[in-house]
N, C-alpha and C positions, 0 to 999 in steps of 0.2 A: 391466444383464444377468444373470443367475445361475448363476453357476459349477453344473452340473452334474455329480459326481463318481461312481465305481463304488467299491463298496465291498472294498479289498484281501483278495484273495485267504484273503492271510496275514494274519490279525490279528493273531496272537500274536506280531508286532512291536512292539508298538501298547502303552510302558509304563503300568502303572497309578499311580493318585495316590496314593500311602502316607497322604495326607490325608481323602482321601473312595475306597476300593476298589471302591464302588458306583457310579463315576461311569463314565457313557459315553465308551470311547476316543478318537470322530473327531466330528466335530460339523459339521452344513453341508445342503447338498442331494445326495441321491441315488436316482440310480437302481437298482430293484431287479428283478428277473426270478419267473415263477411261474408255475406251468403251471396252467391253467384246465379243469377235467374231468377231472382225471387223479384216481387214484387213491390217497387217502390210508395212509400203508406207515409205520408203527411201528417203529423201527429200536434200540431200548431205550431205560427212562429217561425222560426228560422231551424224548425224538430222534423225530422223525418227518419225511418228507418227502412230498411228492405224485410218484406216476411217472404220465408218460404226459399226455394231454391236452394240449393248446395253449401254447405261450410266449407270455406279453403279458408288459407291465412298468407299474409305477408308481413314485410321487415318493414318496422318505422325506426329511421333513424335519428332523434333529435339532440342535436350538437350543443351545446354550451352558449346562453346568453342569447339564443332565439327567441325572438318574439313574434306574436302571434301576426298573424296577415305577411307574412315572409314569402318568400317563391316556392314552391311547390315542385319535386320531382318526381316524379311516376318512371319506374322502370321495369321495363320487359328483360331481364340477362338471357344470355342463350340456354337453352335447355340444357344442354351440357353442364351447366357453371351451376353451384348450390351456391342460394342467392345472400348468406354470409361470407362463403368464401370472395362472393364479389365487391359484396361489400369490401371486405379485407385489404382485397387484394389488385384490385382495378384501378383505385385512384381515388374515385366516386367519395368514399368516406371523408376523406382531404377536402376534395373540392366542397363537399356541405360544407365543413367546418371554415372556408374562407371567403366563402359566399353565402355562410349565414342563412341556407334554406331549408327545408322541410324535406327529409328523403324519403320516399316512400319505393322498395322492392319485392317486385313480384316473385314469389315461387315458382318456379318453372316446372311443371308438371313433366310428366316424359312426352318427347319429340314435340311441344308446342303445337298441342291437336290446331290445325290452319284451316279448320273449317267455321270458325265464328269464338268457337267458346273461349279459347284465349283473352280474344277481346272484349267478351264479356266478362271475363274475371276482371281484366283493367278498368273499363268502366265503371265496374260495380266497387272497384277499390277508391277513384274518382269521387264516388257519392261517400264511400263509407267514413274518408278523412274529411270531410265537412260535417260528419253529424254532430263536433262539439262535445263529446264524452272526454276527452282529455288532452286536448288544445285545442285552436281556433286558426282554422283556416280561412281562407274567403275563394269564391270560384274566379278570381277575377286574374288570376294567376298561376295556373296549374301548366304542367308542362310535362308533355311524355318521351321517354326517350327506350327505344328500342335496338338491341345488339344483337347480334348474329340472327338465331331465326326468329329470335325476340321482337327484330324486327319490324319483322309480316306483322307479330300478334300489335304493337303500338300504333303502325299505319290502320291495319283493319279497325283498330278501337278508334282511331282519332275518326277515319272515313265514317264510323255508325254515328259519330257523335260529336261532329265537328266544333260545333258551336257552343261546347264545352271549355275546349280547351284550348290555353292561349298559344300553344307552339308545338313545332313534332320535328324532334333529330331521329333519323334511323340510318343506322351502321351494321352493314351488313348486305349479303345478297339477298335479296326478296326475292320470295317464292308467289309465280305469276299472280295464286288467291292473294296478292295483297291488295288490288284494288278490289275493293268491294264494290257492288252495282248498287247503283242508286235506291232499290227499294229497300237495303238493308238500315235506311238510318234510323235510330235508334226512335222508340217511344219517347215525347214529353213525360215529366212528370208532375203534377201539382202548379203548372203555370200560371194559373187564376191566382191562386190565394200562397203561396210560400215565397218566402223572401230568398230563397235561395233556388233560384226558378231551372228546371233542369229542361231543355226543350230540344237537345238531339238534332238542331236541324245542319242542313249545308250550309257554307258559307267559305269567304275567303281563311287562309289561315297562313302562317306561316311554317315553312318547311325546309327542311336540308336533310338531303340523302346523301351518305357516304358510303360506297360500294366498290366493288373490284373491278364491276365494268359495266360498261354502258348495253349491257342487254335486255333482252325483250320484259320483264319485269321490271325493268329500273326506268324503260321508254316508257312504259306505261303509266309506273306512279310518275313521273315527269309530266306526262301530257295531261294525267287527269288535274295533276296541281294547277298547272298551267292554264285549263279551262274556269276550274274554282276561283282562283284568283285572278283572274279576267288578264293573264299576261301577256305581255307583246313577244312576236317571232325574235325581234332584238336580243342579242345574248351579250352578257358581260363574264367576267372573270375576279377574282380576285378577295382576297384577306381568307385563305385557305380552300376556296371554293370555285372549281375549273368552269362552270357552267351557271348563270344568274340569269335569272327572267324576270323582269320586273312587271309590274302592273300595268297596264296603259296609263299615261297621263290624265287621261278624257274622263271623269267621273261624275256620277248622277244623283250622286249623296251626298249630305252635307260632308264641309269637312270639319265642323264645330267638336259631332258628336261620332264621327265616326272617319279613321286615314287610309287611305288606299295602298297600305305598306307588307301587304304579304305578295313576296317574294317566292319564289320557288331556286334552293338553291341544288348545287350536283357537283360533289368531289369524285373523283375516280382514281383507280388504284390501292384503295383502303384493303387490309384484308385483314385488319383488327384495329379494335375500340382502343384509340388513347385518349388521356386527358389533357393532353396537350393541344390532339385536334378539335375534341368537346370543349374547351375553353373559347376557342373560336365559335365555336357554332352557337355557345351558348350565349355570348356578348352580342349577337343578332336576336336567336330565337329569347330568349328573354329580356327582351328589349320593349315586348308586346305585351303587352294587356286585354284582356276578356272583359266587357261592361256590358251588364243589360241595358236593353235600349228597347228602344218604339220594333217589336215585333223580334227579330233577330236580333241579336248581342254584336252591341262595336269592338271590332280589332282597334284599339290606339297606342301608340308609344306609351308608355309609361313616363310622367315628368317629378323627376325627384324635387323635394322645396327649393333643397339648397343650390342645385344646378339652374331653379328660376330666382334665383337671389333672394330666396324665406331664408329668416333666421330662429333656429329652433331655442325658446326661451320654455323657462320654468320656475314656479317657485315653488315653497310646501306649503302646505295649505290641507291645513288638521294631521299634522304628522306624515301627509304623503307627499310625493313630487306629481304636482302636475305640470303637463308639458302643454306650449302649444307653436304653431308655424304661423310667424310675421311675418308681411311679406308689403314694403312700403315702397310705392310705383316711383320709376326711376326721373319721372319727369316734373311729378306732381308739384305744386309749388302753393305757398298760403296756409290755410285753414284745409285738415284733410276729416273728409269722411271715413270712418269706421266699418265695415261689413265683419261681422261674426259667422263662421261657417263651420255647422255641425255636423258631424257624422253622423252613420248608423250604425244598431247594433251590430259588435262581433268586428265592425272596421274600425281602423285607426287614423291617425288625424294625419299623419305622414299619406296613406295610399289616398284620402279624401281628398286633400290639397289637389292632388291628381285628378281624379274621379271628378271632383265637381266644377274644376276647371276656373276656380276662382282668381287662379295666377293671370289669364290672361287678360279676364273681366277690368279685375283690379288695375292691369297697367295701363290698358285701351283707355277706362272710363275715370282715373284719378282718387281711388279709395284705397286705404290702407286694409290688404285683406287678412283676417286671424283666427287661425283652424284650430280649435282647443281639439284636447284629448280628453273622453268621457271617465267619469267614474266606472268603477267595476260590477258584477251582482251574478249570481247563482243562477244559470239558466236550468240547471235540472237539477232541483232538490228532490231529497236530500245529501246526494252523493255526490254528482256534477261539481265539477270547476268551480271554483267561485271569482273567475277575473274575467269574464265574457263583459267587453267593455260598451257599457250601456248609459244616457245620461238618462234622469229622473223619466220611469216608466209608470204607468197606472199599475199599481200591485206589487210594487218590488217598493224596498225600504234604502232612499239612497243618503241616509241622512250622516253616514258615517262619510259620505264624500262632500257630504253640501255644495251639488254643483251649482247652486245660483251664486253661494258664496264667493266661489272660486271664478265664478265667470265676472262679475262686479269687482275682484281684488285685480285679476286680469286685465280688463277694462282699465281699471285707475294703474296699473303699469303701465300699461299704451298711452295712455294721457300723460303719464310723469314724462315721456322722452321724448312725444311727437306734440307737433299741434294739431290739436285735433278739435276738430268743429262737434260741440256737444251735441248740436241738435239734430245733429245726422250721423247718429250711431243706427247703425239695421243689423237684422239678425235673420239667420234662413238656416236651413237644414231640412236632412231626409230620414226618413223613417223614424228612427228614436232619438234622430237629432231635428227633426218634426213636430215632433211631441214636444220636445225642448222649448227648440222658437215659439210653440204656443204656448206654452207654458212663461217662458220670459216676456211674451205681448201682454200677457194678463197681470204677473207677478212685477214685473221691471218695467212700467211706462215713463219713470224716472228715468232711464237710463237710455230704451231704446226708442227712437221713433217711429218704427215699422219693422215687423216681423215676417217674413214668407214661411213658413211652414210648407215646405213639400213631403208626401206620401204620407202625414200623419199629423194628428192633434190632438192637446190636451183636454179634458174634459174640464170646462171652471172651476168646478163644486173642489175640485181636488187639488187646485192649486191653493195657498193662501193671495187672493186677489188685495192691490192697494184700495185707498178709498177712489182715487182720480181711475179716469178712464182706462179701460187698455189701450195699446197702442192697437192702431192698424195691423191688417195683416194680407197678407197675398198667399191664398193658397193656393199649391198646384199638386192634383193626382191625378195616376192614369185610367182611364178608363177599365183597364183591368186588372187593375191593383182590388182584389178581394179583401183584405187586411182589416178585419174590424169584425162589427154584427152589421150585417146588411137587411135582418129577419122583420124592418119594419119599414112601410113606404116611405120613402120622401115627399117630406110637404115641397121641396123647391123644382125649378124645371131641370133638373139633372139626379143624376144616382150618386145617393150618400148614406155612407152609415151612420149607426146609432151615433157616436161621439162626435161624426162634423154637425149631426143635425144640432146637436146640445150646444154645439161650438157657436155654431150662426146664429143660433135663436140669440143665446147669453149677447152676442154683438151688437144685432137687433136688440133687444131689451136696453140694454146700458146706452148706447146712443141714437135711439129712436130712429132705427133705417129704415129706408122703404122694405117691404117684407119680399115687394118682389121687383127682382133685380134686374136693369141691364144689361142686354146681351149684343155681343159681338163675336165673330169668330174671327182669327187668322190664322189662315192655316188648318194644323190638327188642333191649335188652340182654340178653346172654346171659353169664353171669357164670361160670368155673372159678375157684375156689380153691385153692391149694396150700401146705397149713400144717404146721406146722411141730407140735412136742409139745406146745406150749401152748398150739395152737389158736390161732394169729396167724398168717392169710394172708399168708405173706411173697410169694410173687407171687399178684396173681390177672392175668387176662386174661378179657377181655370181647369177645366177638364181637358185631358190630351189623349188624343185618339191612340189608340194600340200601344197602348204604355199600361206594362206593369207593375209591380211594387218596384220602383226604380226611381234616377234621377238621371239627367243627360248636362253635359256642360253649357247647352242650351237656356236651358232654364235660369241658371247663374246668369246669362245675360240679359231673362227676360224680364227676371226679378227685377233687374237692377232699373232695365231701359225703362217697363211700361210703369213701375210703382215707386222702389227706395230715389230716385233722381228728382221725383215729383211732390216729395215730402218734405214738410222740414216740421219740428216740434219748437215749439219757443216756450221753454222747460219751465220759466219764471212764471207764464201765462198756462201754462198745461193744454195750450192748443194746438190743433193741428192745421198747419195751411197749407197754401199750394208753394213749392219752392218760388214757383214764378213772382209771386208777391211777396219775395223776401227782400 
């Protein structure tokens, strides 16, 4: 008999594990509530809630040693099956234990209404599990599984909000209503402000249908997704699929930020769900992740740090185990530059190693990539969980973790093992990591030659500045990124919030920069360079067209090629020089 619990309303009483602060605070089977049919309301930052609608519930299973930001599987079981009975006897619980994933199971209501209500319920669960009330998930890796008549529910849910899901598995005979009309796309919510953007758009997606026969509904499913994924008519088979339709090799989009990976797979002769078959399906579906990007969200294969040659390292700092991933390029020789890459709030070092694309730039450009993991904080005081990962952030106390002290020790550790060029140590980061990157530019110019804050800066007076001038910065911000205070007009020829204005003015004053920036445009990137008397761009502001509060791998390349590789700091003289003058 499974013991079903309710999450404690006071999650703040659960202690963190100092050996792994990114570990969930409780484990077991829980019942959660969700409002279906309500309105999504942004409450600031990464917080949002659903108001109104019908109150329903679902089951969440948190396995032992589960870390935040792990893969999530949302399951619509058959309507004639109790959710707890399905959890206990289907093999899905053991699957979650083996794969260390978040597992969420819908409670079927009689007959699974196939008029769209079940799909609305499933998409409401998607939103709820990102609330960060009891655990932390990210939108990058949430997958849908539907079984029996639940296969139609899952298919409808994903068709209504394709850009939010990372993959779909449907096991069962579909109803002809499974293919939703194009007009049924879910409305977005808070895409211009909230860092957890819900756009609900049509786009490619990795899908797999296992059904008894290739009937009319199965053909409709296959044809719909073939068109959505731009698949060829050429058919393959293998890996448990009788038919595999692959995307056309011709692509008009960037292969840096998105990948043409969304196949349509079909397995026939399947009468019931089996974990053995699902293991094969998961190996394919679970390999893809969905990331915020220009307009729509991009689909890319996940790159595990270990598979890319990175090594996980750790030190104990202030009694807490701090980790980072370290990648040394295979072909690089001599003294090597270092680039520290900082993840955003609620993210992790392992995930950001992949999201940032830092591994590819490091290998091609020949620098050591270092991706550390932040300390933690309580996002929803006074009762919320205390271990949402976060770098130094205005209004929060991070002294317990001493992030700057940790980063200094980390760099010293890297230097003790590698031949590092101390004149070329750089830092970049997104959102909370962007703010931390900006803070390091002000507080640690003795360490960093230059920093590239993406989607966030730190107000200078909130940092303990060194006596020397701050490190040059390369700011990148999406034009649709409205995080922050934009109530006052910008004195610059680009839109900028309050913290950006203060940060830029601080640099203008410290370096006597020309307040009228030089401008040039490269595709979707609009550059504004604030230069010193030697015509060196000490501060560059880059506005990215059609970009929300996010970053893409291309920004890592641009930060290196357009800024980092051009500068060198002579530490003894504390002066910035062009790299070509070295």
